[in-house]
N, C-alpha and C positions, 0 to 999 in steps of 0.2 A: 503494500500500501504504501501511496506516495503522499506527503504532509506538504503542504504550499504558505511558508510563511512569508508575508508582504511587510514591509515598513516604510514609512514615509517620517524620513527622521527630518532635523532641521534644514541640511543640505544638500540630502540625496534620497529618490527613490532605490529602495533593497529589496531582493528575493532570495530565500532561499528554499531549497528544494531536497527533501526528507524522505529518504525509504525506510520502513521500518524494516527489512530486511537488509541494507548496506549501510545505512547511515544518510550520510551528507551526498547528495549527488552531486550538487552545483550551488555556487552564489552570486548574486550579479551584483552590481552595485553600480548606479548612475546620476551622476550630479544634476540636479535643477540646470537648467538653465537660467541664465542671469532676468532675463524676461519673467519668469516664474517667482524668481528666489531673491531675496537681499538681505536675509536674515531675520530682520525684522518683520517684514510681511512676504507673506507667500499668495500666490496666486491659485486658488481652489483648483481649477480646471488643469491649470498648466500641473499641479502638484499629481492631478490625477492621472491625465494624461502620461506624463512618466513612469508611474507605478504601474498603467496597463502595459506599457512597453517592457516592462523587466520583466512582468507576469508571461506575456506572448514567446518572449524570449526563453526563456528558464523552462515554461511547460512544453510548447512545443506541439501541442497538439495531445500529450501526455492525458492519463484518468487520474485527477484530482480525489482522495479520499474528506479530505477536511484544509478549509483554508484559516488560517490564524494571523490576525494583524494586530502591527504594533506603529504606535505616531507616539509626537511629543507631547508632554505634559505641559500645563499653562498655555494653554493657546484659546485663541477667540472667536468667532466666524457669527455675523446674522444673516439671517438668511429670511425671505419675505414669506407669508404662508402658504405660497406655491412650492416652497422649498428652494428657488432662487438664489444664490448667494447676492449679497446686497454690501457685503465690506469686500475686502481680503483677509486671509489667516491671520493675525495680528498674534504674533509668536511669543515665547516667553521672555525673547531676548527684547522685547520692544518696552521701551519706561515712557511713554508719551503720557500716560497718569502719573507721573512724579509730582508734580503740584498738587494733585487731587490728594495723595498721601501724605506729605507734606504737612496740608491741613487735618486729615484725618490722625495722625501724631501726636496734635496738640492735644486730643483729648484722649490720656492715659486710661482713663474707666474704659472705655469705647476699643483701643487697642488691645487691651486684655483681654475685652470679653470674646472680641473677633479672634485672637491667637488661640485662646482656650476652648474655642469652639468648633474651632475650622482645623485648626492645627498648622494655619498658616501665617509666619509672620504678615505685619502689613507689610507691603510692597508692591510696588508698580507691574510686578511682572505677572501676579495674579489674575486671574479673568473677573473678578470681582471689581476689582480698580479699574479693569480696563473699561468695564462696562460703566462705572460712575463714571469717567472720564468721556466717554461717548455719550452718556444721559447730556453731562455738560456741555458738547459739541451741539447739540438737538435732535439726538436719536431721539424718537419715541420707542423707547426698550418693549412695552407691550404689544408693539404691531409686528414684533418679529418671533421668529424660533432660535434659541441660543445653543449653539454649540462649538464644539474643536475640532481642530485639525482629523483627528483619529474619529470621532465620530460623524462626520463629515461623511468621509471614506467609508466609512462603516453604511451609512444611509445611500450614498449611491453605489455601493455593490450588492447591499439587500433592499431598499426601499423601506428600512425602519430606523426609527430616530430610537437609539438606545444609546445607553454610554454605561463602560464599566466602571462600576465602585473606586477601581483602582484608578481610572481616568480622572472619575470626578472628583477626585479626593487632592487632588491639586488645583482644583479651581479655586477655593475659597467659599464656594456656595454650599458645601458639604459636611455635615455636623461630623466629625469623625470619630466621635464615640459611639454614635447609633447609626452609622451610614446610609442616614438618610438627609436630603436637602432641607437646609435648615430654613424655617418659614420665616421668623424673623429676617434674617438677611435676604430673604424674597422680598418680602414687605419693604425693607428699605430701598431696593432696586425699583420695587414698583412692577415687578413681573410675577406673572403665578407660576405653578410648578409645570403645567399642562406646555408651558413653552421654552421648556429643557426635556432634554433625551430621558428616556426612562431608563430607569438604574436598573442592570441587569449583572453578574458576573460572567467570568468567562467560561463556566459551564452551559451559559444560557445562546447557545449558538443559533443563529436563524439565516435560513436558506439563499444561496446565491439568485437574486433576482436573473429575469431575462436580459435586463438592460445590465447588469452588473459582468452577466455571463459575457455578453458581446465584448464588454471593455478589456476583459481579462483573457479573452478565446478559449472560456472553457463550457461546459454544460451547467445550464441552469440546475438549482436545487443543492447542490454543493454545501454541506455546513460552512457557515464561516462565524469564524470565536471574535466576536466584537472586540477593536482595537484595545489595547492596554498598552499603559506608557511604557515607551522605551528604556525607560532608567530602573522600573521595574522588574521587567523582564529582563534586563541585564542580570539582575540577582539571582534568577531562575536558571538562566540559562550557562552562568557560572559556576552552578552548586554551591550555591552559600543560603541558602535557606534555615540554618540550625543558627540558634543564639550564640552570639560572640562570631558570627564571620563577617566581616566588611567588607565591602566590594568597594573598589576606588574606579572612577570610569574617566580619563581625560581626552574626551572628544571635543566638538565644538565649544561645548562649556565642559565643567568638570563636577562631581559629585562623589561624595564619599556616603554609604547607606549601610545600617546595620538593621536585622533584622527582630522586634521587640512582640511581646505577648498581649500589650495593650499601648495607647498611647502617650508616649514621654514626650510632656509638656514643659518644660524648665518655667522658672519664676520670671527670668529675663527672656523677651524674643530672643532667640539665636538659630536655634537649631528649627528642624520641621517636622512633622509627624503627618505620613501618608499612609496609605492604602498599596500594599501590593495583590498579586491575584490571590494571595495564599494568609495575608497576616499585615499586620500593621508595620511600618517602617518609618525610623529617625534618622534625620543625616541632614548635609548642608552641603548647599549647592553656589558654586560661581560662576557667574556670565559670561567670565575672561579665561580661555583655555586655547584652543587650538583657534579659535577666531584671533585671537591677538598676534598667534605667530605667524599666522597666515595673513594678516594687515600687514604686519614689518617685511615678509619675503615677498610679498606683492607689491609694496610700494617702495621699497628701499632696498631691499638685497637684491631681488631676481635671480636666484641660484635657484638648483634643484636640491631638493631636502636632502640627499645623498652627498652632494658636495658640502653643502653646509654642515653636516656631521662629520664629514672629514677634518674641517677645521675647530673640532670641539677642544677644546682646552679647561682640565678641570678645575686648575686654582687661577682664573682668569678673575682680574680686582675689577668688578662689575659695578655699574651705577645701582640704585635700587631701581627696580620699574612697580609701579601699582597697577596692577589688571584690572583698572574697570574702564576698559572703553567703553563698555554698555551697562553703567554703571554697577553697584555694590547689591550682591545679595548677600548669602550670609558672610560674616556673623552679625556686620552692622546694619543691614539691609537700606542703605542709602540709595536710592536710584539715581539722584543726583550726581552721586561721587564719580570722579571720571581719572582715567589715567593720567600715569605722569612718569619721566624719569627724575629720579633726583640723585645728586651726587655725581654730575658729568663732569670728567677730565680731558684735557683735552688730547691725550693720548687713546680715548674711546675709540674705537673701531666699530664697525658695524657688526661684525663677530661679539663683543662684549656687551652690544645692545640687546642681539639676539638670546643669549644666552641671561641677560637679566631678564628678560619675558619670560624664558624658561623658568628659572628660578622664583621668580615672582608669580607667577601663577600656581606655582608649589606652595610656597610660601602661605598664599593665601587658604589654600586648601589646609595645610599644615595646622593654621590658626583653628579651623574649625573642628579638626582633627581632635585637638587638644579642648576644647568643648565638649567634642561627644565624649570623650574621655573623662571628662570629668564627671559626666553624666553619670555612665554605664559602666564604665573601667575599659583597661585595655581588651582591643579587641583578642581572638583567638588566633585567627589569621586573617589577611587583607588579600585580596584577589584583583589586580591592576590589569585593566582593561582600556580600549579606545586606542587614540592616534597615538599614544605616546609611546606603547610599547614598539612602536615602527621605525622608534629611533632607540639603541643601544644603547646611548651616550645620555638622553634624558632619561630614560627607564631606571638607569642608575644614579642619576643624579636625585632622583625622586625616593627611591630604597634609602640614601644615604640621606636626605633631609629630614627624612621620617625614622629613620635609627632602626628598622625593622624588614624582615624578610620579607618577600611580597609574591606568591605565585602569579605566575601570567598562563591565562586558558590556553588549551592547545587549539581551538576553538575560537580567534580573537572578535566573532561576529557573536558574541553573548547576547544581546536582544534578540536578532533573529532566532538563536538557539531556545531561548526561554521562550517565543512564542511559537517553536515547532515543539517543546515539553509541553504546552498547555493542550495541541494537536493530539499528543501522546496521552494525555490523562483521559482526552476525550472521549478518544476511540477506544479507551478502557484497557490499552496494553501496558499501562501502568499504574500502581494506586493510587501515585498522588505524584506531583510535580516534584516533592523531595525524595520519591525514590530513583529518580532518573540515573544513570550511574555514569555522572561526567569523570572523566579521564582527569587525573592529576595532571599540573601544567606545572610548566620548570621553575624552581625556585630562585630569586634572587636575593642574594644578601648583602649587605651594609659593607662598607668598608669603613672601618672604626677610623683611618686618618684622616678621611673626608668632615668625620661626623666634627670636631670643632671648629673646623672651617665654614661649614655649613649654621654652626650655631652661632656666629657671630655677625655671619652676615644675616641671619632669621632677625637677630635684635638690632638691626639696623632698618629692616624694613619695618619691623611693630614700632621703632621709632617713628619714621616717615609716615606709617598709617595713622598713628593716634596724632601726628600734629597737622595732616589735611584731615578733617572730616566735612 
């Protein structure tokens, strides 16, 4: 039997074909064209068509038993009552609602109420604040159906307006404790629950529609598992569902995540609490990661990443880089905060700046790691994934900064693999996602000689971070 996993990520459409007898058959990734995506906004039709292309290419007329979807957290799209998109997909990286958030933050009681109800800190990345911003821009929210990227793709393939509780938990509209839309929050927005997608779990598959079948080049009626968030599926695919197992992904953005048996919400808003397909998650996310290295390389360096890797040197005296090109998420949640190089010297070259970016990205995540460890203790293991593992130098830098061994999954596309595992569970081939036998990856250990060097650099980073707020 064949399982098709489809993902609409921040930057690309992805597909994985998996055989229950042979394992992974093929993986295809196709970057969105610039007219369909600029990180902040995505064209819904453009994203859908790219996904359709990778599906047709990978399936090539073969029979598929189940389709499992993956998409991005924290996106927003308004559709009219005929389900025609009336806005672009507003992505997690879009902080246009920062002014709304700034005013909201002045009411401490309201901030704490929102955080403790939803598990989401007050930040412009969340759809709740995007909706408040659109309302101020003159949108009559009561006239629209409200969804995100993943639920829109699910609708276009099935004709059903559904959203997984996993995906909805990153919206700021869901009560993280009872896993239902929060009536008080909907009232504040002036919207009704029937404007939102019906809440389901990953076990509630819906059939591929005739229109969806034409798009994907498949037969109608195939069960479609509605989209879960790629960040949550990353944990499933990496085999990190046990408590104490931390996943650390560095792609367009970066995040660290831990499974928990209940929502963990600290007194001071810093980390978040969402739902994975199987349990709660506590974690932290940064907006700046590979999007920062891509920015610098595209606009200033102009070399292949293999060539840059050859120029990398461990002990460069780099300036400090604050990786907030797209605002700050964890730990400070300052959407208006922006990036900076600090401590520039006349001898600094492009390579110094590039490695400073790599360090700054990791220092920001390390900040969050320390907050999370203060809450729940040191993780039993850390699984590292994403674009970072394509760079041996950056991977080693990461391990040295954290001072902890990390496992690199055998399969780098962990979120796609997570979608496949949900498909295996749906087909009852495995008892639960936790029972999938993930192959143990390579272990990277820290270099003790580099630890003191990065500790001094981290002190400088923290000083600059605290000075610029």
